[in-house]
C-alpha positions as CSV (number, residue, x, y, z in Angstrom):
1,M,15.4,-11.1,-12.9
2,R,12.8,-11.5,-10.5
3,I,10.7,-8.2,-9.7
4,F,8.7,-7.7,-6.5
5,F,6.2,-4.8,-5.8
6,V,5.0,-3.6,-2.5
7,S,1.5,-5.7,-1.8
8,L,0.5,-8.5,1.2
9,F,2.0,-7.9,4.6
10,L,4.8,-10.5,5.6
11,Q,5.7,-10.8,9.3
12,C,8.4,-13.2,8.9
13,V,11.9,-13.7,7.4
14,T,11.6,-14.1,3.3
15,F,13.2,-13.5,-0.1
16,V,16.6,-14.2,0.8
17,Y,18.9,-14.4,-2.2
18,S,22.5,-14.1,-3.4
19,Q,21.8,-10.6,-4.7
20,T,18.9,-8.1,-4.1
21,L,18.6,-5.0,-5.6
22,L,16.4,-2.5,-4.0
23,K,14.7,0.4,-6.0
24,P,13.2,3.0,-4.0
25,D,12.3,6.7,-5.1
26,K,15.0,8.2,-2.7
27,V,17.9,7.0,-0.5
28,F,18.7,8.9,2.6
29,D,22.2,7.2,3.1
30,G,22.8,8.5,6.6
31,E,24.1,11.6,5.7
32,A,22.1,13.0,2.8
33,L,19.1,12.3,0.4
34,H,19.5,11.2,-3.1
35,S,16.9,10.7,-5.8
36,N,17.0,7.8,-8.3
37,W,19.6,5.7,-6.2
38,V,19.4,2.0,-5.9
39,V,21.2,-0.3,-3.5
40,L,22.5,-3.7,-4.5
41,V,22.8,-6.1,-1.3
42,E,24.9,-9.6,-1.7
43,K,24.1,-11.8,0.9
44,N,24.5,-9.4,4.0
45,I,26.6,-6.7,2.3
46,I,25.8,-3.7,0.6
47,T,28.0,-3.9,-2.5
48,E,26.8,-1.0,-4.5
49,V,25.0,2.2,-4.1
50,G,24.2,4.9,-6.5
51,L,22.6,5.5,-10.0
52,E,21.3,2.2,-11.5
53,S,22.9,3.3,-14.9
54,K,26.4,3.2,-13.1
55,I,26.0,-0.2,-11.4
56,K,26.5,-3.4,-13.0
57,I,23.8,-5.8,-11.8
58,P,24.3,-9.5,-12.1
59,N,21.8,-11.5,-14.3
60,D,20.5,-13.8,-11.3
61,T,19.5,-10.5,-9.1
62,D,16.2,-10.4,-7.6
63,I,14.8,-6.8,-7.7
64,I,12.4,-5.4,-5.1
65,L,10.6,-2.0,-6.1
66,L,9.8,0.3,-3.4
67,K,7.6,2.9,-5.1
68,G,7.3,6.1,-3.4
69,M,9.7,5.0,-0.6
70,T,12.6,6.4,1.0
71,L,15.3,3.9,1.9
72,M,17.6,4.4,4.7
73,P,19.8,2.8,7.2
74,G,18.1,0.7,10.0
75,I,17.6,2.8,13.0
76,I,19.9,2.8,16.0
77,E,18.2,3.1,19.2
78,G,20.4,4.4,21.7
79,H,18.4,4.1,25.0
80,S,16.2,1.2,25.7
81,H,15.0,-1.3,28.2
82,L,13.5,-4.3,26.7
83,L,12.7,-6.1,30.0
84,L,10.4,-3.0,31.0
85,H,7.0,-2.2,29.6
86,P,4.8,1.1,30.1
87,Y,4.4,2.3,33.7
88,N,0.9,3.1,33.1
89,E,0.5,-0.7,32.7
90,T,2.6,-1.9,35.5
91,E,4.7,0.6,37.7
92,W,8.4,0.2,37.9
93,N,8.4,-1.0,41.3
94,D,5.7,-3.7,40.6
95,Q,7.9,-4.9,37.5
96,V,10.9,-5.2,39.7
97,L,9.2,-6.7,42.6
98,K,6.5,-8.9,41.4
99,E,7.4,-10.0,37.8
100,S,9.8,-12.8,37.7
101,P,12.9,-12.5,35.3
102,V,11.1,-15.3,33.2
103,E,8.1,-13.4,32.6
104,R,10.2,-10.3,31.9
105,S,12.1,-12.1,29.4
106,I,9.0,-13.5,27.7
107,R,7.9,-10.0,27.5
108,G,11.3,-9.1,26.0
109,T,11.0,-11.4,23.0
110,V,7.8,-9.6,22.2
111,H,9.3,-6.2,22.7
112,A,12.5,-7.3,20.5
113,K,10.2,-8.2,17.7
114,N,8.2,-5.2,17.8
115,S,11.1,-3.1,17.7
116,L,12.7,-4.8,14.7
117,M,9.3,-4.6,12.9
118,A,9.4,-0.8,13.6
119,G,12.8,-0.5,11.8
120,I,15.0,-0.5,14.9
121,T,17.7,-3.0,13.4
122,T,20.3,-2.1,16.4
123,M,19.4,-1.3,20.0
124,R,21.6,-0.3,23.1
125,D,19.7,-1.7,25.9
126,L,20.3,0.4,29.3
127,G,20.0,-2.0,31.8
128,A,17.9,-4.9,32.8
129,E,16.3,-3.1,35.8
130,G,16.2,-5.8,38.5
131,A,16.1,-8.9,35.9
132,G,19.7,-9.8,36.4
133,Y,21.6,-10.5,32.9
134,S,18.3,-11.4,31.2
135,D,19.3,-8.8,28.5
136,V,22.5,-10.6,27.8
137,Y,20.4,-13.7,27.3
138,L,17.9,-12.1,25.0
139,K,21.0,-10.8,23.0
140,K,22.1,-14.5,22.5
141,T,18.7,-15.7,21.5
142,I,18.5,-13.0,18.8
143,D,22.4,-13.7,17.6
144,L,21.6,-17.5,17.7
145,G,18.4,-16.9,15.4
146,I,16.0,-18.3,18.0
147,I,13.9,-15.1,18.2
148,P,13.9,-12.2,16.0
149,G,15.1,-8.8,17.2
150,P,17.6,-5.9,16.6
151,R,21.3,-6.3,17.2
152,L,21.7,-5.7,20.9
153,L,24.3,-3.8,22.9
154,V,23.6,-4.6,26.6
155,A,24.6,-3.2,29.8
156,G,23.7,-6.1,32.3
157,P,22.4,-4.8,35.5
158,A,23.9,-1.5,35.7
159,I,25.9,0.0,38.7
160,V,24.6,2.1,41.5
161,A,25.9,3.5,44.6
162,T,24.9,1.7,47.6
163,G,21.8,2.8,49.4
164,A,20.9,5.1,46.3
165,Y,18.5,2.9,44.1
166,G,15.2,1.3,44.5
167,P,12.8,-0.2,45.1
168,K,12.7,1.7,48.5
169,G,10.4,2.1,51.5
170,F,11.0,-1.1,53.3
171,H,12.6,-1.7,56.7
172,D,16.1,-2.9,57.1
173,G,15.3,-6.3,57.9
174,V,13.8,-7.0,54.4
175,T,15.9,-8.0,51.4
176,I,14.2,-7.2,48.1
177,P,15.8,-7.3,44.4
178,L,17.2,-3.9,43.2
179,G,16.7,-2.4,39.8
180,A,20.8,-2.2,39.6
181,E,23.9,-3.6,41.2
182,E,25.1,-1.8,44.5
183,A,28.7,-0.8,44.8
184,S,30.9,1.6,46.8
185,G,34.7,2.4,47.0
186,T,37.1,2.2,44.2
187,E,38.1,-1.6,44.9
188,E,34.6,-2.8,45.1
189,V,33.2,-0.6,41.7
190,I,36.2,-2.2,40.1
191,R,35.4,-5.7,41.0
192,T,31.7,-5.1,39.9
193,V,32.8,-3.6,36.7
194,R,34.9,-6.7,35.9
195,R,32.0,-9.1,37.1
196,Q,29.4,-7.6,34.8
197,L,31.7,-7.5,31.5
198,G,32.8,-10.9,32.4
199,N,28.9,-12.0,32.6
200,G,28.6,-10.6,29.2
201,A,27.8,-6.8,29.4
202,D,28.9,-4.8,26.4
203,F,29.5,-1.6,28.1
204,I,28.9,-0.3,31.9
205,K,26.1,2.0,32.9
206,I,26.8,4.1,35.9
207,Y,24.2,5.8,38.0
208,A,26.1,9.2,38.7
209,D,23.0,10.4,40.6
210,Y,19.9,9.7,41.9
211,R,17.1,10.3,44.5
212,W,18.6,9.1,48.0
213,R,15.1,9.0,49.4
214,K,11.5,9.0,47.7
215,G,10.2,12.0,46.9
216,E,13.5,14.0,47.1
217,A,15.4,15.6,44.1
218,S,18.3,13.9,42.5
219,Q,21.9,14.1,43.9
220,P,25.3,13.2,43.0
221,T,25.9,9.1,44.1
222,F,29.5,8.3,43.2
223,L,32.7,10.2,44.1
224,L,34.7,11.3,40.8
225,S,37.4,8.9,41.9
226,E,35.0,5.9,41.9
227,I,33.6,6.9,38.5
228,E,37.1,7.4,37.3
229,A,38.1,3.9,38.6
230,M,35.0,2.1,36.9
231,V,35.7,3.9,33.6
232,Q,39.4,2.7,33.4
233,A,38.4,-0.8,34.5
234,A,35.9,-0.8,31.5
235,K,38.6,0.7,29.1
236,S,41.2,-1.8,30.1
237,A,38.8,-4.5,28.9
238,G,38.3,-2.8,25.7
239,R,34.7,-1.4,26.7
240,Y,33.4,1.8,27.7
241,A,31.1,3.5,30.5
242,V,27.8,5.7,30.0
243,A,26.2,7.4,32.7
244,H,22.5,7.9,34.0
245,A,23.1,11.7,35.3
246,S,20.5,14.8,35.6
247,T,21.8,17.3,38.0
248,P,24.7,19.4,36.8
249,E,27.1,18.1,39.4
250,G,26.3,14.3,38.7
251,M,26.8,15.2,34.8
252,R,30.3,17.1,35.6
253,R,31.6,14.2,37.7
254,A,30.6,11.7,34.9
255,I,32.1,13.8,32.2
256,K,35.3,14.3,34.1
257,G,35.4,10.8,34.9
258,G,35.7,9.7,31.4
259,V,32.0,8.4,30.2
260,E,31.1,8.4,26.8
261,T,27.5,9.6,26.9
262,I,25.2,11.2,29.4
263,E,21.6,9.8,29.5
264,H,18.9,12.1,30.4
265,G,20.7,15.3,31.4
266,D,17.5,17.2,32.6
267,G,19.2,20.0,34.6
268,G,21.9,20.4,32.0
269,T,23.2,23.9,31.8
270,L,25.1,25.6,28.8
271,E,28.4,25.1,30.9
272,I,27.9,21.5,31.2
273,F,26.7,20.7,27.5
274,K,30.1,22.9,26.4
275,L,32.2,20.6,28.7
276,M,30.7,17.5,26.9
277,K,31.3,18.8,23.5
278,E,35.0,19.8,24.5
279,K,35.5,16.3,26.0
280,G,33.6,14.6,23.4
281,V,30.9,13.3,25.5
282,A,27.6,12.6,23.6
283,F,23.9,13.6,25.0
284,C,21.0,11.1,25.1
285,P,18.2,13.3,26.1
286,T,15.4,10.7,26.3
287,L,12.8,13.3,25.5
288,A,10.0,10.7,24.9
289,A,10.1,8.9,28.6
290,G,9.5,12.5,30.2
291,D,6.8,13.0,27.8
292,A,5.3,9.5,28.5
293,I,5.6,9.9,32.1
294,S,3.9,13.4,32.3
295,Q,1.0,12.1,30.3
296,Y,0.6,8.9,32.8
297,R,0.5,11.9,35.6
298,G,-2.5,13.4,34.1
299,W,-1.2,15.8,31.5
300,K,-3.5,16.0,28.5
301,K,-0.8,16.7,26.0
302,G,-1.8,19.6,23.4
303,S,-4.4,21.3,25.8
304,G,-3.6,23.5,28.9
305,E,-0.2,24.6,30.3
306,E,2.7,22.2,29.9
307,P,3.9,20.5,33.0
308,E,7.2,21.8,34.8
309,R,9.0,18.6,33.6
310,I,8.2,19.2,29.9
311,V,9.1,23.1,30.1
312,K,12.6,22.5,31.9
313,K,13.3,19.7,29.3
314,K,12.8,21.6,26.2
315,A,15.0,24.5,28.1
316,S,18.0,21.9,28.4
317,F,17.5,20.6,24.8
318,K,17.7,24.0,23.4
319,L,21.1,24.5,25.6
320,A,22.3,21.2,24.1
321,L,21.5,22.5,20.6
322,Q,23.1,25.8,21.1
323,S,26.3,24.1,22.7
324,G,26.7,22.0,19.5
325,V,27.2,18.5,21.5
326,D,26.4,15.6,19.7
327,I,22.9,14.5,20.5
328,V,22.2,10.7,20.1
329,F,18.7,9.2,19.2
330,G,17.4,7.2,22.5
331,G,13.8,7.4,24.0
332,D,14.0,5.3,27.0
333,V,11.6,3.0,25.4
334,G,10.0,0.5,27.8
335,V,8.8,3.5,29.9
336,F,6.5,3.6,26.6
337,T,5.5,1.2,24.2
338,H,8.3,-0.8,22.4
339,G,7.8,-0.3,18.8
340,E,6.9,3.5,18.9
341,N,10.4,4.7,19.1
342,Y,9.2,7.1,16.5
343,R,8.2,9.5,19.5
344,E,11.8,10.4,20.3
345,L,12.3,11.5,16.7
346,E,9.4,13.5,16.7
347,L,9.9,15.2,19.8
348,M,13.5,16.1,18.6
349,V,12.1,17.8,15.9
350,D,9.4,19.5,18.0
351,Y,11.7,20.6,20.7
352,G,14.1,22.4,17.8
353,M,16.2,19.8,15.6
354,T,15.7,19.6,11.9
355,P,14.4,16.3,10.6
356,L,17.3,15.6,8.7
357,S,19.8,16.2,11.9
358,A,17.3,13.8,13.9
359,L,17.5,11.1,11.1
360,K,21.4,11.5,11.2
361,S,21.3,11.0,15.2
362,A,19.3,7.7,14.7
363,T,21.8,6.5,11.9
364,S,25.0,7.6,11.4
365,L,25.9,9.6,14.4
366,N,24.7,6.6,16.7
367,A,26.8,4.3,14.7
368,K,29.9,6.5,15.4
369,V,29.2,7.0,19.1
370,F,28.2,3.4,19.9
371,H,31.7,2.1,18.2
372,L,29.7,0.5,15.1
373,P,31.9,1.3,12.0
374,N,29.9,-1.0,9.4
375,L,26.5,0.4,10.2
376,G,24.6,3.6,10.1
377,N,25.1,4.3,6.6
378,I,24.0,3.1,3.2
379,K,27.6,2.6,1.9
380,K,29.5,0.1,-0.2
381,G,30.8,-2.5,2.2
382,F,28.5,-1.7,5.0
383,L,26.2,-4.3,6.6
384,A,22.7,-4.6,5.0
385,D,20.5,-3.1,7.7
386,I,17.9,-1.2,5.7
387,I,14.4,0.1,6.2
388,A,12.0,2.1,4.0
389,V,9.3,4.3,4.7
390,E,6.5,5.8,2.4
391,G,7.1,9.6,1.5
392,D,9.9,11.7,2.5
393,P,10.7,11.7,6.2
394,I,13.2,14.8,5.9
395,K,10.1,16.8,4.9
396,D,7.8,15.0,7.5
397,I,9.4,13.1,10.2
398,S,6.0,11.3,11.1
399,K,6.5,9.0,8.2
400,M,8.9,7.2,10.6
401,R,5.7,5.8,12.5
402,H,5.1,3.4,9.5
403,V,8.0,1.5,8.4
404,Q,7.2,-0.7,5.7
405,F,10.5,-2.6,4.8
406,V,12.9,-3.9,7.3
407,M,16.0,-5.8,6.2
408,K,18.5,-6.7,9.0
409,D,21.8,-8.4,8.0
410,G,20.7,-9.0,4.4
411,V,17.5,-10.7,5.4
412,I,14.2,-9.3,4.8
413,Y,12.0,-9.3,8.0
414,K,9.0,-7.3,6.8
415,N,7.9,-6.1,3.5
416,E,4.3,-4.6,3.1
417,K,2.4,-5.6,0.0
418,I,4.7,-7.6,-2.1
419,T,3.3,-9.5,-5.3
420,K,5.6,-10.9,-8.2
């Protein structure tokens, strides 16, 4: 048996054998923490999990010792935008209007690699934001092994009610690229859903509310009948729909219309969250996006009074916890730096979740909600998407800032400090 210890930083694919035994101090299997467990991987499948004394290890197995570390399933990011970069670098309007889809795709390849190296082995991308189907092609190049990155589930352009999305502020004779595809009326929205699915979208993102004019508060956009039509069109194709919604009425229409997740939900009430729980709709709060935008606008985090946006977000998150609705991990990364996905985990804990619940959200729960039956757990027969961090993240969620080992589909992409 070849035994490796943790020594020299390796950024590329390395050490791919027929059998690999991973020996950490602890294993978080997506549900609970276990001491003295080992994990045996054959090619890209987890074949054994448990105490080493109870596992038959083949003679030609390579062993990787992960001393002082906790092994866990790869993180499943629930709300990202690979085609965006932080708004304090370039405002959203300028990214849509001035950066070509080619430039944005090149940036996206870097964002994908940074995400993978941060332990994100699966990512749900919630819209190309004016870059057409560039997310579909990023997914293709990752799947073909051309660039490294997480497994992707992509929404394509997303769908917004005619007149409701931006960039705005131009006279009616100017044609500009929009951040989502416009549609209105049941026939047109059905046609748009089918076109997007045919062009490679894995699911449909609906903007259930938005600002009709710059500076105004969000208002509902699509009628309930239009949302129902989009959801049914997606379901008939074996797909599903999710909704951007931050107002109570926008959320209510999306829930009754049959979407599977609500994104943002800043204005959610206890009644709305209970309705979500009743209907089996999960909640993706995107805490880190609001936190980042507030800081871009001048908030000095940790000192002084919290902005109204943060106060309201904490209140709505507390109501969501109280309701018992499923809360999925997804930070709206792209608004802030790709690879810093840990920000959402830390805020989930800061706003009232236990570290264990937050880690479940980022692994087993997200796998369940996103229809990924062979991911999100360290279990026999599951795909070998596995990461490791130093120490115990259930005691200290900040340990997730420094992912030291990344295996995706049985291939090791990162292993800090390996020596024979």
